[in-house]
N, CA, C and O atoms as a Maestro MAE file, in Angstrom:
{
 s_m_m2io_version
 :::
 2.0.0
}

f_m_ct {
 s_m_title
 :::
 protein
 m_atom[216] {
  # First column is atom index #
  i_m_mmod_type
  r_m_x_coord
  r_m_y_coord
  r_m_z_coord
  i_m_residue_number
  s_m_chain_name
  s_m_pdb_residue_name
  s_m_pdb_atom_name
  i_m_atomic_number
  :::
  1 25 -238.743 17.754 39.716 1 A "UNK " " N  " 7
  2 3 -238.021 18.566 38.770 1 A "UNK " " CA " 6
  3 2 -238.097 20.035 39.159 1 A "UNK " " C  " 6
  4 15 -237.109 20.754 39.012 1 A "UNK " " O  " 8
  5 25 -239.203 20.485 39.635 2 A "UNK " " N  " 7
  6 3 -239.418 21.915 39.970 2 A "UNK " " CA " 6
  7 2 -238.564 22.286 41.168 2 A "UNK " " C  " 6
  8 15 -238.067 23.410 41.242 2 A "UNK " " O  " 8
  9 25 -238.376 21.332 42.142 3 A "UNK " " N  " 7
  10 3 -237.660 21.651 43.319 3 A "UNK " " CA " 6
  11 2 -236.166 21.882 43.142 3 A "UNK " " C  " 6
  12 15 -235.553 22.610 43.923 3 A "UNK " " O  " 8
  13 25 -235.579 21.272 42.125 4 A "UNK " " N  " 7
  14 3 -234.159 21.444 41.914 4 A "UNK " " CA " 6
  15 2 -233.803 22.854 41.508 4 A "UNK " " C  " 6
  16 15 -232.794 23.378 41.980 4 A "UNK " " O  " 8
  17 25 -234.576 23.491 40.661 5 A "UNK " " N  " 7
  18 3 -234.264 24.843 40.228 5 A "UNK " " CA " 6
  19 2 -234.261 25.837 41.390 5 A "UNK " " C  " 6
  20 15 -233.374 26.687 41.467 5 A "UNK " " O  " 8
  21 25 -235.234 25.746 42.290 6 A "UNK " " N  " 7
  22 3 -235.257 26.708 43.398 6 A "UNK " " CA " 6
  23 2 -234.073 26.399 44.392 6 A "UNK " " C  " 6
  24 15 -233.461 27.321 44.932 6 A "UNK " " O  " 8
  25 25 -233.792 25.177 44.600 7 A "UNK " " N  " 7
  26 3 -232.653 24.817 45.478 7 A "UNK " " CA " 6
  27 2 -231.341 25.270 44.872 7 A "UNK " " C  " 6
  28 15 -230.473 25.767 45.590 7 A "UNK " " O  " 8
  29 25 -231.173 25.110 43.562 8 A "UNK " " N  " 7
  30 3 -230.009 25.580 42.908 8 A "UNK " " CA " 6
  31 2 -229.831 27.115 43.037 8 A "UNK " " C  " 6
  32 15 -228.740 27.607 43.327 8 A "UNK " " O  " 8
  33 25 -230.898 27.819 42.821 9 A "UNK " " N  " 7
  34 3 -230.867 29.308 42.903 9 A "UNK " " CA " 6
  35 2 -230.536 29.695 44.326 9 A "UNK " " C  " 6
  36 15 -229.756 30.621 44.550 9 A "UNK " " O  " 8
  37 25 -231.112 29.007 45.289 10 A "UNK " " N  " 7
  38 3 -230.845 29.299 46.728 10 A "UNK " " CA " 6
  39 2 -229.358 29.116 47.080 10 A "UNK " " C  " 6
  40 15 -228.733 29.939 47.748 10 A "UNK " " O  " 8
  41 25 -228.851 28.012 46.598 11 A "UNK " " N  " 7
  42 3 -227.432 27.727 46.888 11 A "UNK " " CA " 6
  43 2 -226.483 28.696 46.136 11 A "UNK " " C  " 6
  44 15 -225.441 29.082 46.667 11 A "UNK " " O  " 8
  45 25 -226.840 29.064 44.950 12 A "UNK " " N  " 7
  46 3 -226.059 30.013 44.179 12 A "UNK " " CA " 6
  47 2 -226.025 31.383 44.910 12 A "UNK " " C  " 6
  48 15 -224.987 32.038 45.002 12 A "UNK " " O  " 8
  49 25 -227.213 31.777 45.424 13 A "UNK " " N  " 7
  50 3 -227.251 33.010 46.192 13 A "UNK " " CA " 6
  51 2 -226.417 32.962 47.405 13 A "UNK " " C  " 6
  52 15 -225.696 33.913 47.706 13 A "UNK " " O  " 8
  53 25 -226.494 31.842 48.143 14 A "UNK " " N  " 7
  54 3 -225.725 31.686 49.375 14 A "UNK " " CA " 6
  55 2 -224.234 31.671 49.093 14 A "UNK " " C  " 6
  56 15 -223.440 32.201 49.870 14 A "UNK " " O  " 8
  57 25 -223.856 31.061 47.976 15 A "UNK " " N  " 7
  58 3 -222.413 30.972 47.575 15 A "UNK " " CA " 6
  59 2 -221.904 32.421 47.280 15 A "UNK " " C  " 6
  60 15 -220.840 32.828 47.747 15 A "UNK " " O  " 8
  61 25 -222.696 33.160 46.501 16 A "UNK " " N  " 7
  62 3 -222.284 34.540 46.197 16 A "UNK " " CA " 6
  63 2 -222.190 35.384 47.441 16 A "UNK " " C  " 6
  64 15 -221.274 36.196 47.571 16 A "UNK " " O  " 8
  65 25 -223.118 35.209 48.359 17 A "UNK " " N  " 7
  66 3 -223.142 35.958 49.630 17 A "UNK " " CA " 6
  67 2 -221.899 35.662 50.444 17 A "UNK " " C  " 6
  68 15 -221.248 36.563 50.972 17 A "UNK " " O  " 8
  69 25 -221.581 34.359 50.536 18 A "UNK " " N  " 7
  70 3 -220.424 33.980 51.345 18 A "UNK " " CA " 6
  71 2 -219.158 34.551 50.734 18 A "UNK " " C  " 6
  72 15 -218.295 35.046 51.459 18 A "UNK " " O  " 8
  73 25 -219.033 34.494 49.439 19 A "UNK " " N  " 7
  74 3 -217.830 35.052 48.778 19 A "UNK " " CA " 6
  75 2 -217.734 36.581 49.026 19 A "UNK " " C  " 6
  76 15 -216.655 37.128 49.254 19 A "UNK " " O  " 8
  77 25 -218.874 37.220 48.973 20 A "UNK " " N  " 7
  78 3 -218.837 38.678 49.194 20 A "UNK " " CA " 6
  79 2 -218.431 38.987 50.629 20 A "UNK " " C  " 6
  80 15 -217.680 39.933 50.867 20 A "UNK " " O  " 8
  81 25 -218.931 38.182 51.613 21 A "UNK " " N  " 7
  82 3 -218.587 38.391 53.001 21 A "UNK " " CA " 6
  83 2 -217.069 38.081 53.197 21 A "UNK " " C  " 6
  84 15 -216.376 38.785 53.932 21 A "UNK " " O  " 8
  85 25 -216.594 37.050 52.546 22 A "UNK " " N  " 7
  86 3 -215.158 36.769 52.638 22 A "UNK " " CA " 6
  87 2 -214.309 37.881 52.068 22 A "UNK " " C  " 6
  88 15 -213.268 38.229 52.625 22 A "UNK " " O  " 8
  89 25 -214.736 38.416 51.000 23 A "UNK " " N  " 7
  90 3 -213.992 39.595 50.424 23 A "UNK " " CA " 6
  91 2 -213.964 40.764 51.361 23 A "UNK " " C  " 6
  92 15 -212.923 41.379 51.591 23 A "UNK " " O  " 8
  93 25 -215.155 41.071 51.915 24 A "UNK " " N  " 7
  94 3 -215.185 42.210 52.826 24 A "UNK " " CA " 6
  95 2 -214.335 41.975 54.076 24 A "UNK " " C  " 6
  96 15 -213.724 42.921 54.574 24 A "UNK " " O  " 8
  97 25 -214.277 40.771 54.589 25 A "UNK " " N  " 7
  98 3 -213.483 40.450 55.721 25 A "UNK " " CA " 6
  99 2 -211.992 40.367 55.390 25 A "UNK " " C  " 6
  100 15 -211.167 40.443 56.299 25 A "UNK " " O  " 8
  101 25 -211.641 40.221 54.176 26 A "UNK " " N  " 7
  102 3 -210.251 39.963 53.811 26 A "UNK " " CA " 6
  103 2 -209.362 41.130 54.182 26 A "UNK " " C  " 6
  104 15 -208.161 40.931 54.367 26 A "UNK " " O  " 8
  105 25 -209.875 42.308 54.297 27 A "UNK " " N  " 7
  106 3 -209.024 43.449 54.649 27 A "UNK " " CA " 6
  107 2 -208.925 43.703 56.161 27 A "UNK " " C  " 6
  108 15 -208.042 44.423 56.627 27 A "UNK " " O  " 8
  109 25 -209.879 43.078 56.935 28 A "UNK " " N  " 7
  110 3 -209.869 43.340 58.374 28 A "UNK " " CA " 6
  111 2 -209.624 42.073 59.248 28 A "UNK " " C  " 6
  112 15 -209.016 42.160 60.315 28 A "UNK " " O  " 8
  113 25 -210.087 40.956 58.797 29 A "UNK " " N  " 7
  114 3 -209.937 39.702 59.614 29 A "UNK " " CA " 6
  115 2 -209.733 38.554 58.711 29 A "UNK " " C  " 6
  116 15 -210.681 37.945 58.216 29 A "UNK " " O  " 8
  117 25 -208.496 38.258 58.494 30 A "UNK " " N  " 7
  118 3 -208.102 37.178 57.536 30 A "UNK " " CA " 6
  119 2 -208.644 35.828 57.950 30 A "UNK " " C  " 6
  120 15 -209.107 35.067 57.100 30 A "UNK " " O  " 8
  121 25 -208.598 35.507 59.243 31 A "UNK " " N  " 7
  122 3 -209.096 34.206 59.687 31 A "UNK " " CA " 6
  123 2 -210.576 34.015 59.368 31 A "UNK " " C  " 6
  124 15 -210.979 32.959 58.882 31 A "UNK " " O  " 8
  125 25 -211.398 35.059 59.648 32 A "UNK " " N  " 7
  126 3 -212.851 34.982 59.375 32 A "UNK " " CA " 6
  127 2 -213.057 34.928 57.858 32 A "UNK " " C  " 6
  128 15 -213.982 34.257 57.400 32 A "UNK " " O  " 8
  129 25 -212.251 35.594 57.088 33 A "UNK " " N  " 7
  130 3 -212.336 35.582 55.619 33 A "UNK " " CA " 6
  131 2 -212.085 34.160 55.152 33 A "UNK " " C  " 6
  132 15 -212.817 33.663 54.295 33 A "UNK " " O  " 8
  133 25 -211.108 33.513 55.669 34 A "UNK " " N  " 7
  134 3 -210.778 32.137 55.331 34 A "UNK " " CA " 6
  135 2 -211.912 31.172 55.658 34 A "UNK " " C  " 6
  136 15 -212.179 30.237 54.903 34 A "UNK " " O  " 8
  137 25 -212.585 31.408 56.805 35 A "UNK " " N  " 7
  138 3 -213.696 30.590 57.191 35 A "UNK " " CA " 6
  139 2 -214.854 30.708 56.198 35 A "UNK " " C  " 6
  140 15 -215.454 29.713 55.793 35 A "UNK " " O  " 8
  141 25 -215.156 31.989 55.810 36 A "UNK " " N  " 7
  142 3 -216.207 32.203 54.848 36 A "UNK " " CA " 6
  143 2 -215.906 31.594 53.517 36 A "UNK " " C  " 6
  144 15 -216.793 31.069 52.844 36 A "UNK " " O  " 8
  145 25 -214.644 31.661 53.129 37 A "UNK " " N  " 7
  146 3 -214.215 31.053 51.860 37 A "UNK " " CA " 6
  147 2 -214.419 29.562 51.930 37 A "UNK " " C  " 6
  148 15 -214.891 28.963 50.964 37 A "UNK " " O  " 8
  149 25 -214.076 28.941 53.048 38 A "UNK " " N  " 7
  150 3 -214.236 27.491 53.222 38 A "UNK " " CA " 6
  151 2 -215.672 27.107 53.173 38 A "UNK " " C  " 6
  152 15 -216.010 26.085 52.574 38 A "UNK " " O  " 8
  153 25 -216.566 27.903 53.794 39 A "UNK " " N  " 7
  154 3 -217.986 27.679 53.735 39 A "UNK " " CA " 6
  155 2 -218.480 27.768 52.315 39 A "UNK " " C  " 6
  156 15 -219.266 26.927 51.879 39 A "UNK " " O  " 8
  157 25 -218.034 28.777 51.580 40 A "UNK " " N  " 7
  158 3 -218.418 28.941 50.218 40 A "UNK " " CA " 6
  159 2 -217.976 27.734 49.342 40 A "UNK " " C  " 6
  160 15 -218.695 27.329 48.428 40 A "UNK " " O  " 8
  161 25 -216.870 27.213 49.617 41 A "UNK " " N  " 7
  162 3 -216.398 26.048 48.873 41 A "UNK " " CA " 6
  163 2 -217.299 24.822 49.134 41 A "UNK " " C  " 6
  164 15 -217.564 24.034 48.227 41 A "UNK " " O  " 8
  165 25 -217.757 24.679 50.369 42 A "UNK " " N  " 7
  166 3 -218.673 23.582 50.645 42 A "UNK " " CA " 6
  167 2 -219.972 23.747 49.886 42 A "UNK " " C  " 6
  168 15 -220.522 22.775 49.368 42 A "UNK " " O  " 8
  169 25 -220.484 25.016 49.812 43 A "UNK " " N  " 7
  170 3 -221.707 25.273 49.089 43 A "UNK " " CA " 6
  171 2 -221.535 24.991 47.607 43 A "UNK " " C  " 6
  172 15 -222.436 24.470 46.950 43 A "UNK " " O  " 8
  173 25 -220.310 25.360 47.065 44 A "UNK " " N  " 7
  174 3 -220.025 25.120 45.670 44 A "UNK " " CA " 6
  175 2 -220.025 23.617 45.339 44 A "UNK " " C  " 6
  176 15 -220.508 23.203 44.285 44 A "UNK " " O  " 8
  177 25 -219.486 22.832 46.238 45 A "UNK " " N  " 7
  178 3 -219.509 21.413 46.014 45 A "UNK " " CA " 6
  179 2 -220.967 20.864 46.054 45 A "UNK " " C  " 6
  180 15 -221.320 19.998 45.253 45 A "UNK " " O  " 8
  181 25 -221.778 21.356 46.956 46 A "UNK " " N  " 7
  182 3 -223.155 20.969 46.941 46 A "UNK " " CA " 6
  183 2 -223.863 21.337 45.647 46 A "UNK " " C  " 6
  184 15 -224.666 20.564 45.125 46 A "UNK " " O  " 8
  185 25 -223.559 22.522 45.135 47 A "UNK " " N  " 7
  186 3 -224.138 23.001 43.917 47 A "UNK " " CA " 6
  187 2 -223.748 22.109 42.726 47 A "UNK " " C  " 6
  188 15 -224.579 21.780 41.879 47 A "UNK " " O  " 8
  189 25 -222.508 21.741 42.688 48 A "UNK " " N  " 7
  190 3 -222.021 20.860 41.620 48 A "UNK " " CA " 6
  191 2 -222.720 19.497 41.702 48 A "UNK " " C  " 6
  192 15 -223.118 18.951 40.673 48 A "UNK " " O  " 8
  193 25 -222.869 18.959 42.871 49 A "UNK " " N  " 7
  194 3 -223.483 17.687 43.048 49 A "UNK " " CA " 6
  195 2 -224.957 17.780 42.600 49 A "UNK " " C  " 6
  196 15 -225.462 16.879 41.930 49 A "UNK " " O  " 8
  197 25 -225.622 18.851 42.967 50 A "UNK " " N  " 7
  198 3 -227.038 19.036 42.609 50 A "UNK " " CA " 6
  199 2 -227.196 19.162 41.102 50 A "UNK " " C  " 6
  200 15 -228.113 18.604 40.499 50 A "UNK " " O  " 8
  201 25 -226.276 19.911 40.516 51 A "UNK " " N  " 7
  202 3 -226.337 20.102 39.019 51 A "UNK " " CA " 6
  203 2 -226.132 18.786 38.249 51 A "UNK " " C  " 6
  204 15 -226.696 18.573 37.176 51 A "UNK " " O  " 8
  205 25 -225.312 17.924 38.836 52 A "UNK " " N  " 7
  206 3 -224.999 16.641 38.199 52 A "UNK " " CA " 6
  207 2 -226.255 15.713 38.236 52 A "UNK " " C  " 6
  208 15 -226.458 14.883 37.350 52 A "UNK " " O  " 8
  209 25 -227.069 15.889 39.278 53 A "UNK " " N  " 7
  210 3 -228.299 15.050 39.357 53 A "UNK " " CA " 6
  211 2 -229.435 15.541 38.542 53 A "UNK " " C  " 6
  212 15 -230.410 14.819 38.331 53 A "UNK " " O  " 8
  213 25 -229.337 16.813 38.051 54 A "UNK " " N  " 7
  214 3 -230.493 17.364 37.305 54 A "UNK " " CA " 6
  215 2 -230.609 16.681 36.004 54 A "UNK " " C  " 6
  216 15 -231.509 16.989 35.223 54 A "UNK " " O  " 8
  :::
 }
 m_bond[215] {
  # First column is bond index #
  i_m_from
  i_m_to
  i_m_order
  :::
  1 1 2 1
  2 2 3 1
  3 3 4 2
  4 3 5 1
  5 5 6 1
  6 6 7 1
  7 7 8 2
  8 7 9 1
  9 9 10 1
  10 10 11 1
  11 11 12 2
  12 11 13 1
  13 13 14 1
  14 14 15 1
  15 15 16 2
  16 15 17 1
  17 17 18 1
  18 18 19 1
  19 19 20 2
  20 19 21 1
  21 21 22 1
  22 22 23 1
  23 23 24 2
  24 23 25 1
  25 25 26 1
  26 26 27 1
  27 27 28 2
  28 27 29 1
  29 29 30 1
  30 30 31 1
  31 31 32 2
  32 31 33 1
  33 33 34 1
  34 34 35 1
  35 35 36 2
  36 35 37 1
  37 37 38 1
  38 38 39 1
  39 39 40 2
  40 39 41 1
  41 41 42 1
  42 42 43 1
  43 43 44 2
  44 43 45 1
  45 45 46 1
  46 46 47 1
  47 47 48 2
  48 47 49 1
  49 49 50 1
  50 50 51 1
  51 51 52 2
  52 51 53 1
  53 53 54 1
  54 54 55 1
  55 55 56 2
  56 55 57 1
  57 57 58 1
  58 58 59 1
  59 59 60 2
  60 59 61 1
  61 61 62 1
  62 62 63 1
  63 63 64 2
  64 63 65 1
  65 65 66 1
  66 66 67 1
  67 67 68 2
  68 67 69 1
  69 69 70 1
  70 70 71 1
  71 71 72 2
  72 71 73 1
  73 73 74 1
  74 74 75 1
  75 75 76 2
  76 75 77 1
  77 77 78 1
  78 78 79 1
  79 79 80 2
  80 79 81 1
  81 81 82 1
  82 82 83 1
  83 83 84 2
  84 83 85 1
  85 85 86 1
  86 86 87 1
  87 87 88 2
  88 87 89 1
  89 89 90 1
  90 90 91 1
  91 91 92 2
  92 91 93 1
  93 93 94 1
  94 94 95 1
  95 95 96 2
  96 95 97 1
  97 97 98 1
  98 98 99 1
  99 99 100 2
  100 99 101 1
  101 101 102 1
  102 102 103 1
  103 103 104 2
  104 103 105 1
  105 105 106 1
  106 106 107 1
  107 107 108 2
  108 107 109 1
  109 109 110 1
  110 110 111 1
  111 111 112 2
  112 111 113 1
  113 113 114 1
  114 114 115 1
  115 115 116 2
  116 115 117 1
  117 117 118 1
  118 118 119 1
  119 119 120 2
  120 119 121 1
  121 121 122 1
  122 122 123 1
  123 123 124 2
  124 123 125 1
  125 125 126 1
  126 126 127 1
  127 127 128 2
  128 127 129 1
  129 129 130 1
  130 130 131 1
  131 131 132 2
  132 131 133 1
  133 133 134 1
  134 134 135 1
  135 135 136 2
  136 135 137 1
  137 137 138 1
  138 138 139 1
  139 139 140 2
  140 139 141 1
  141 141 142 1
  142 142 143 1
  143 143 144 2
  144 143 145 1
  145 145 146 1
  146 146 147 1
  147 147 148 2
  148 147 149 1
  149 149 150 1
  150 150 151 1
  151 151 152 2
  152 151 153 1
  153 153 154 1
  154 154 155 1
  155 155 156 2
  156 155 157 1
  157 157 158 1
  158 158 159 1
  159 159 160 2
  160 159 161 1
  161 161 162 1
  162 162 163 1
  163 163 164 2
  164 163 165 1
  165 165 166 1
  166 166 167 1
  167 167 168 2
  168 167 169 1
  169 169 170 1
  170 170 171 1
  171 171 172 2
  172 171 173 1
  173 173 174 1
  174 174 175 1
  175 175 176 2
  176 175 177 1
  177 177 178 1
  178 178 179 1
  179 179 180 2
  180 179 181 1
  181 181 182 1
  182 182 183 1
  183 183 184 2
  184 183 185 1
  185 185 186 1
  186 186 187 1
  187 187 188 2
  188 187 189 1
  189 189 190 1
  190 190 191 1
  191 191 192 2
  192 191 193 1
  193 193 194 1
  194 194 195 1
  195 195 196 2
  196 195 197 1
  197 197 198 1
  198 198 199 1
  199 199 200 2
  200 199 201 1
  201 201 202 1
  202 202 203 1
  203 203 204 2
  204 203 205 1
  205 205 206 1
  206 206 207 1
  207 207 208 2
  208 207 209 1
  209 209 210 1
  210 210 211 1
  211 211 212 2
  212 211 213 1
  213 213 214 1
  214 214 215 1
  215 215 216 2
  :::
 }
}
């Protein structure tokens, strides 16, 4: 039970970081921005799956 909370926080932080990077890249390199957004989406799916098992 204690492990889920830390993993959730870690994934939430990673998700926010990826979205921030995607936003920063959106004005200079659209392709890289799209890649970061796709990565963030994968992390969001992992987060949802983890929250469902809690």
